C-alpha positions in Angstrom: -5.0 6.4 -2.7 -3.3 4.8 0.3 0.2 4.2 0.1 1.5 0.5 0.9 4.5 -1.4 1.5 6.5 -2.3 -2.1 4.5 0.4 -4.8 6.0 -1.7 -7.0 6.6 -4.9 -6.3 6.6 -6.6 -2.6 8.3 -10.4 -1.5 8.8 -11.7 1.6 11.5 -14.8 2.4 11.9 -16.3 -1.5 14.1 -15.4 -4.5 14.2 -13.7 -7.2 17.0 -13.8 -10.5 16.6 -11.6 -13.3 19.0 -13.8 -16.1 17.5 -12.3 -18.8 16.3 -8.7 -20.9 15.6 -6.5 -18.4 13.2 -4.9 -15.5 12.1 -1.4 -15.0 11.0 -0.6 -11.9 9.1 3.1 -12.6 6.7 5.3 -11.3 5.2 3.8 -8.2 4.5 5.0 -4.6 4.8 3.5 -1.4 5.1 3.8 1.7 8.2 1.9 2.0 10.3 0.3 -0.5 7.9 2.8 -3.4 10.0 0.2 -6.0 10.4 -3.0 -4.9 9.9 -3.9 -1.2 12.3 -7.0 -0.2 12.0 -8.8 3.4 14.6 -11.4 3.6 14.6 -11.3 0.2 17.7 -12.5 -2.5 17.8 -10.8 -5.9 20.7 -11.5 -8.3 20.8 -9.4 -10.6 22.6 -11.2 -13.8 21.3 -9.5 -16.8 19.7 -5.9 -16.0 17.5 -3.9 -13.5 16.3 -0.5 -13.8 14.6 1.2 -11.1 13.6 4.9 -11.9 11.0 7.8 -11.0 10.1 5.9 -7.0 8.4 7.6 -4.7 8.1 6.7 -0.8 6.8 8.2 2.2 9.3 7.5 4.4 12.2 5.4 3.0 13.8 3.1 0.4 12.4 5.4 -3.2 14.4 2.6 -5.3 14.1 -0.3 -3.1 13.8 -0.8 1.1 15.4 -4.2 2.4 15.3 -5.6 6.0 15.7 -9.3 7.7 18.2 -10.1 6.0 18.1 -8.7 2.4 20.6 -9.6 -0.6 21.2 -7.6 -3.7 24.0 -8.7 -5.5 24.7 -7.1 -8.9 26.7 -10.4 -10.6 29.9 -9.5 -12.7 27.6 -9.2 -16.0 24.6 -7.6 -14.3 23.4 -4.0 -14.9 21.8 -2.0 -11.9 20.8 1.8 -12.0 18.8 3.4 -10.0 18.3 6.8 -11.0 15.6 9.2 -9.6 14.4 8.4 -6.7 13.1 9.6 -3.9 12.9 8.9 0.0 11.1 11.6 2.8 13.8 10.2 5.2 16.6 7.1 4.4 17.5 5.9 1.3 16.5 8.0 -1.7 17.6 5.0 -4.2 18.1 2.4 -1.4 17.6 2.0 2.5 18.8 -1.5 4.3 18.4 -2.1 7.8 18.5 -5.8 10.0 21.1 -7.6 8.2 21.2 -6.8 4.3 23.2 -6.5 1.6 24.6 -4.4 -1.4 27.5 -6.8 -3.4 27.7 -5.4 -6.6 30.4 -7.4 -8.7 29.0 -6.0 -12.1 27.6 -2.6 -13.3 26.1 -0.6 -11.0 25.0 3.1 -10.9 23.3 5.4 -8.4 22.5 9.2 -9.1 20.2 11.4 -8.4 18.2 10.0 -6.2 16.7 12.1 -3.0 16.3 11.4 0.3 17.0 13.2 4.1 19.1 11.1 5.6 21.7 9.2 2.2 20.5 10.2 -1.0 21.9 7.3 -2.6 21.8 4.7 -0.3 21.8 4.3 3.8 22.6 1.0 5.6 21.2 0.6 9.1 21.3 -1.5 11.5 24.3 -4.8 10.6 23.7 -3.8 7.7 26.7 -3.3 4.3 27.4 -2.2 0.6 30.5 -3.2 -1.0 30.6 -1.8 -4.4 33.1 -3.2 -6.9 35.0 -1.3 -9.2 32.2 -1.0 -11.5 30.4 0.9 -8.9 29.6 4.8 -9.5 27.6 7.0 -6.7 26.9 10.5 -7.8 24.6 13.5 -8.1 22.6 12.5 -4.9 21.9 14.8 -1.9 
């Protein structure tokens, strides 16, 4: 089976709002961004996003974000990333080229694995701002 970008889903230059219920992305394979591959996409989590058990051949086991991608977990939101793997960068999340992660809601990043940045990896002017309700633990 051929591995592609965004095993679970892929977006480019779009806006995704998770306002009600829960979006689960699990058990996907991909070259980059096994769970989600997001290129210049804005994602706002106001309810619940769970990303688990995804495996990337290169980077971003759970999420691969590039070219200005933005992931925001609002104060009412809940985002959980656990049990994801990447062979190189970012077991849970890999961000590059001016991409951003901002959390004010519940954010948990646990038990993810990668060679560099088991939990989160940031390259090329990317940033992460984690609020008081963020937990990043047991990654390797």
